[in-house]
C-alpha positions in Angstrom: -60.5 132.8 13.5 -61.1 135.2 10.0 -62.5 138.3 10.0 -65.8 138.0 7.5 -66.2 139.5 3.6 -69.0 141.2 5.3 -66.5 143.0 8.1 -64.1 143.9 5.1 -66.7 145.6 3.1 -68.4 147.6 6.0 -67.7 151.4 6.8 -64.4 152.3 7.8 -62.9 151.9 11.4 -61.2 154.5 12.9 -58.5 153.6 14.9 -57.1 156.5 17.1 -53.6 157.0 18.7 -51.9 154.8 15.7 -48.7 156.8 16.5 -48.2 154.1 19.5 -47.8 150.8 20.3 -51.3 149.9 20.4 -52.5 151.5 17.9 -50.0 150.2 15.4 -51.1 146.8 16.4 -54.4 147.6 15.5 -54.3 148.8 12.7 -51.7 146.7 11.5 -54.2 144.1 11.9 -57.2 145.5 10.2 -55.4 146.2 6.9 -54.1 142.7 7.1 -57.8 141.9 7.1 -58.7 143.9 4.4 -60.4 146.4 6.5 -60.7 150.1 5.1 -58.9 151.8 8.6 -58.6 155.8 9.0 -56.6 157.0 12.0 -55.7 159.8 14.0 -52.9 160.8 15.9 -51.7 164.2 18.4 -48.9 164.2 15.7 -47.9 163.4 12.1 -47.5 159.8 11.7 -46.5 157.4 8.6 -48.7 154.6 8.2 -50.7 152.9 5.8 -54.0 154.1 6.6 -56.7 155.0 4.0 -56.6 158.0 5.7 -54.8 160.0 8.6 -56.0 163.3 10.6 -53.9 164.9 13.6 -56.4 166.0 16.2 -56.1 167.9 19.3 -55.4 166.6 22.8 -58.0 164.4 24.5 -58.3 167.3 27.2 -58.7 170.2 24.5 -62.6 170.9 23.9 -62.0 170.4 20.2 -61.2 167.0 20.6 -64.7 165.2 20.5 -65.8 167.5 17.8 -62.7 166.7 15.6 -63.5 162.9 16.1 -67.4 163.4 15.1 -66.5 165.1 12.0 -64.3 162.2 11.0 -67.3 159.9 11.6 -69.6 162.2 9.9 -67.5 162.6 6.8 -66.6 158.9 6.2 -69.8 157.2 7.9 -67.6 155.3 10.6 -69.3 152.5 12.0 -66.3 151.4 14.4 -64.1 153.0 17.0 -61.1 151.4 18.3 -59.5 153.9 21.0 -56.2 153.2 21.9 -54.5 156.4 23.8 -55.0 156.5 27.9 -56.3 160.0 28.3 -58.7 159.7 25.6 -60.5 156.7 27.4 -62.4 158.5 30.2 -63.8 161.2 27.4 -64.7 158.2 24.6 -66.4 156.4 27.2 -68.2 159.3 28.7 -69.7 160.3 25.1 -70.3 156.7 24.0 -73.9 157.8 23.3 -73.1 160.5 21.2 -71.4 158.3 18.7 -73.8 155.4 18.9 -76.6 158.6 17.8 -74.1 158.3 14.4 -74.5 154.3 14.3 -70.5 154.5 15.6 -69.9 151.8 18.0 -66.8 152.9 20.2 -65.4 149.6 21.4 -64.9 150.4 24.9 -65.6 149.8 28.5 -68.6 151.5 30.4 -67.8 154.9 32.1 -67.6 154.0 35.8 -65.2 150.8 34.6 -62.8 153.0 32.5 -62.8 156.0 35.3 -61.5 153.2 38.2 -59.2 151.5 35.6 -57.9 154.9 34.8 -57.0 155.6 38.2 -54.3 153.3 40.2 -55.0 154.3 43.6 -58.9 153.7 42.8 -58.3 150.7 41.3 -56.1 148.9 44.2 -58.6 150.1 46.7 -61.7 148.4 44.8 -59.9 145.5 43.7 -58.8 145.1 47.2 -62.4 145.2 48.7 -63.2 142.3 46.5 -60.6 140.1 47.8 -58.7 140.5 44.2 -54.7 140.5 44.9 -53.0 144.4 44.4 -50.3 145.4 45.8 -50.4 147.1 49.0 -51.0 150.8 47.8 -50.9 154.2 49.4 -51.7 158.0 48.5 -49.3 160.7 47.6 -49.6 162.4 50.8 -48.7 159.3 52.9 -45.3 160.8 55.0 -42.2 159.0 54.0 -41.8 157.3 56.8 -45.2 155.6 56.8 -44.5 154.5 53.1 -41.6 152.8 54.4 -42.9 151.6 57.6 -46.0 150.1 55.5 -44.4 149.1 52.0 -40.6 148.5 53.3 -37.5 148.8 50.5 -37.5 149.1 47.7 -40.9 150.8 46.8 -42.4 152.1 43.6 -43.7 155.4 42.9 -45.6 156.1 39.9 -48.7 158.3 38.4 -51.7 157.9 39.7 -53.2 158.4 36.1 -50.9 157.7 33.3 -50.0 155.4 30.7 -46.6 152.8 29.9 -43.8 153.1 32.2 -43.8 157.0 32.6 -43.1 158.5 35.7 -42.3 155.1 37.5 -39.4 155.2 39.7 -38.3 152.5 42.1 -36.6 154.3 45.4 -34.3 151.7 47.0 -33.3 154.0 50.2 -34.8 156.7 52.7 -32.6 159.2 51.0 -33.8 158.2 47.7 -37.2 158.2 48.7 -37.1 161.3 50.6 -36.7 163.3 47.3 -39.9 162.2 45.9 -42.3 165.2 46.0 -45.0 164.5 43.2 -48.5 164.9 44.2 -49.9 163.0 41.5 -48.6 159.4 42.7 -49.4 156.4 44.2 -46.7 154.5 46.2 -46.8 150.8 45.8 -44.8 147.9 46.9 -42.1 146.3 45.0 -43.3 142.8 43.5 -39.9 141.2 42.9 -41.2 138.3 41.1 -41.7 137.7 37.1 -44.0 140.2 35.5 -46.7 139.2 32.8 -49.0 140.9 30.2 -52.2 140.0 30.0 -54.6 140.4 26.9 -58.4 140.0 27.2 -61.6 140.6 25.6 -65.1 140.9 27.1 -68.0 140.6 24.9 -70.8 143.5 25.4 -72.7 141.2 27.1 -70.1 140.6 30.1 -68.5 137.1 28.8 -65.0 137.0 28.9 -63.7 135.8 25.5 -59.9 135.7 25.4 -57.7 135.7 28.1 -53.7 135.7 26.6 -51.0 135.4 29.5 -47.8 136.8 28.0 -44.4 136.8 29.9 -42.4 139.8 29.8 -39.3 138.1 29.3 -37.5 141.3 29.1 -38.0 145.0 30.4 -37.0 148.4 29.3 -35.3 149.4 32.9 -34.4 146.1 33.8 -36.9 145.5 36.8 -39.3 147.8 35.9 -40.8 149.6 32.6 -42.3 148.4 29.3 -41.6 145.1 28.2 -39.1 144.8 25.2 -39.8 140.9 24.7 -42.9 138.6 25.6 -43.7 135.0 25.2 -47.1 133.5 25.8 -47.3 130.9 29.0 -50.4 129.5 30.3 -51.1 130.6 34.1 -54.5 129.5 34.7 -53.7 131.4 38.3 -53.3 134.5 36.4 -56.4 134.3 33.7 -58.8 133.8 37.3 -57.3 137.0 38.8 -57.5 138.8 35.7 -61.4 137.0 35.4 -62.4 138.1 38.6 -61.0 142.0 38.2 -62.8 142.6 34.8 -66.1 141.2 36.2 -65.5 143.4 40.0 -64.9 146.5 37.6 -68.0 145.6 35.3 -65.9 145.5 32.2 -66.8 145.0 28.4 -64.3 145.3 25.7 -60.5 144.6 25.6 -58.4 145.2 28.4 -54.7 145.4 29.1 -53.6 144.0 32.8 -50.2 144.1 34.0 -49.2 141.2 36.6 -46.4 140.8 38.9 -45.4 137.9 41.4 -44.7 138.7 45.2 -41.9 137.1 46.4 -44.3 133.8 47.5 -45.0 133.8 43.8 -48.4 135.0 44.3 -49.6 137.0 41.0 -51.0 140.4 41.9 -52.5 143.1 39.6 -50.8 146.2 39.0 -52.9 147.9 36.8 -55.8 147.7 34.2 -55.6 149.8 31.0 -59.2 149.7 29.4 -58.0 149.3 25.9 -55.8 146.8 23.3 -52.4 146.4 24.9 -48.8 147.0 22.9 -48.7 143.2 22.4 -52.1 143.0 20.8 -50.6 141.2 18.0 -48.9 138.3 20.5 -52.6 137.6 21.4 -54.4 138.0 18.2 -57.5 136.1 19.4 -58.6 139.4 21.5 -58.5 141.2 18.1 -60.5 138.2 16.6 -62.9 138.6 19.3 -63.2 142.0 19.2 -64.5 142.0 15.8 -66.4 139.1 15.9 -68.3 141.0 19.4 -68.8 144.1 17.0 -70.5 142.3 13.9 -72.7 140.7 16.8 -73.7 143.6 18.6 -74.1 145.3 15.2 -76.9 142.9 13.8 -78.4 142.9 17.6 -78.5 146.7 16.9 -80.1 146.8 13.4 -82.4 143.9 14.3 -84.3 146.0 16.7 -84.1 149.4 15.1 
């Protein structure tokens, strides 16, 4: 699918976090399609975007005003957030941008808020009967963690992005040194790992779902993917489809899946944004733009 000439001639598209992997994917795709792209990041970034702005962190009170000024100054009609910390903020203030005729490509706030929290995600999906690793809160005694989850066991930030802060503990002595209060413990899935990139349109229909096998991981058996390859896995597609439906997702999502010792895929986490490997699943980007066009025509037709 190709972007229509009407899209390339539309108002600029704003992409946040263009220094990160997901932001780079989005800007590369859009520029190649002839779109005018404005980029933001917390630090200076070299990029081919038409305009670049350094902005405050998402938890800074000046963040949203800074983004709104860019939207107003350039009459931005589509905003694609790619930074995990920004997602709940944009989801919360989505109506503010809509009042300026700027569509923020993100799921509803409740879905984003749950996906942003690994403990909430695991508990909710488990209630829906969706396969997830057994997950415990950070205040669980280490003896209980071992009794419940066994060894090795994963400890990772409850709210985070990528593989930052993920630690694999293989012994009680090593686990005893874990003192962080903002983590979750998860049973370690010993099988293959997958990155699923998908898009759900504004009507709630799953438009595309691409399964990428992580053939190489940064830390060997855990961490971000260094290389991926497309695979056909209907069981993983079904798992992710049920998960985004349970959460009420719309827009793009990047989902980490890992097989347990029996080969059963389990959902590790959901990111309510484009993934770092989105260019290997370009139909997700195609569908994002197509849905934006469809949504815009719907809004214009009712205004």
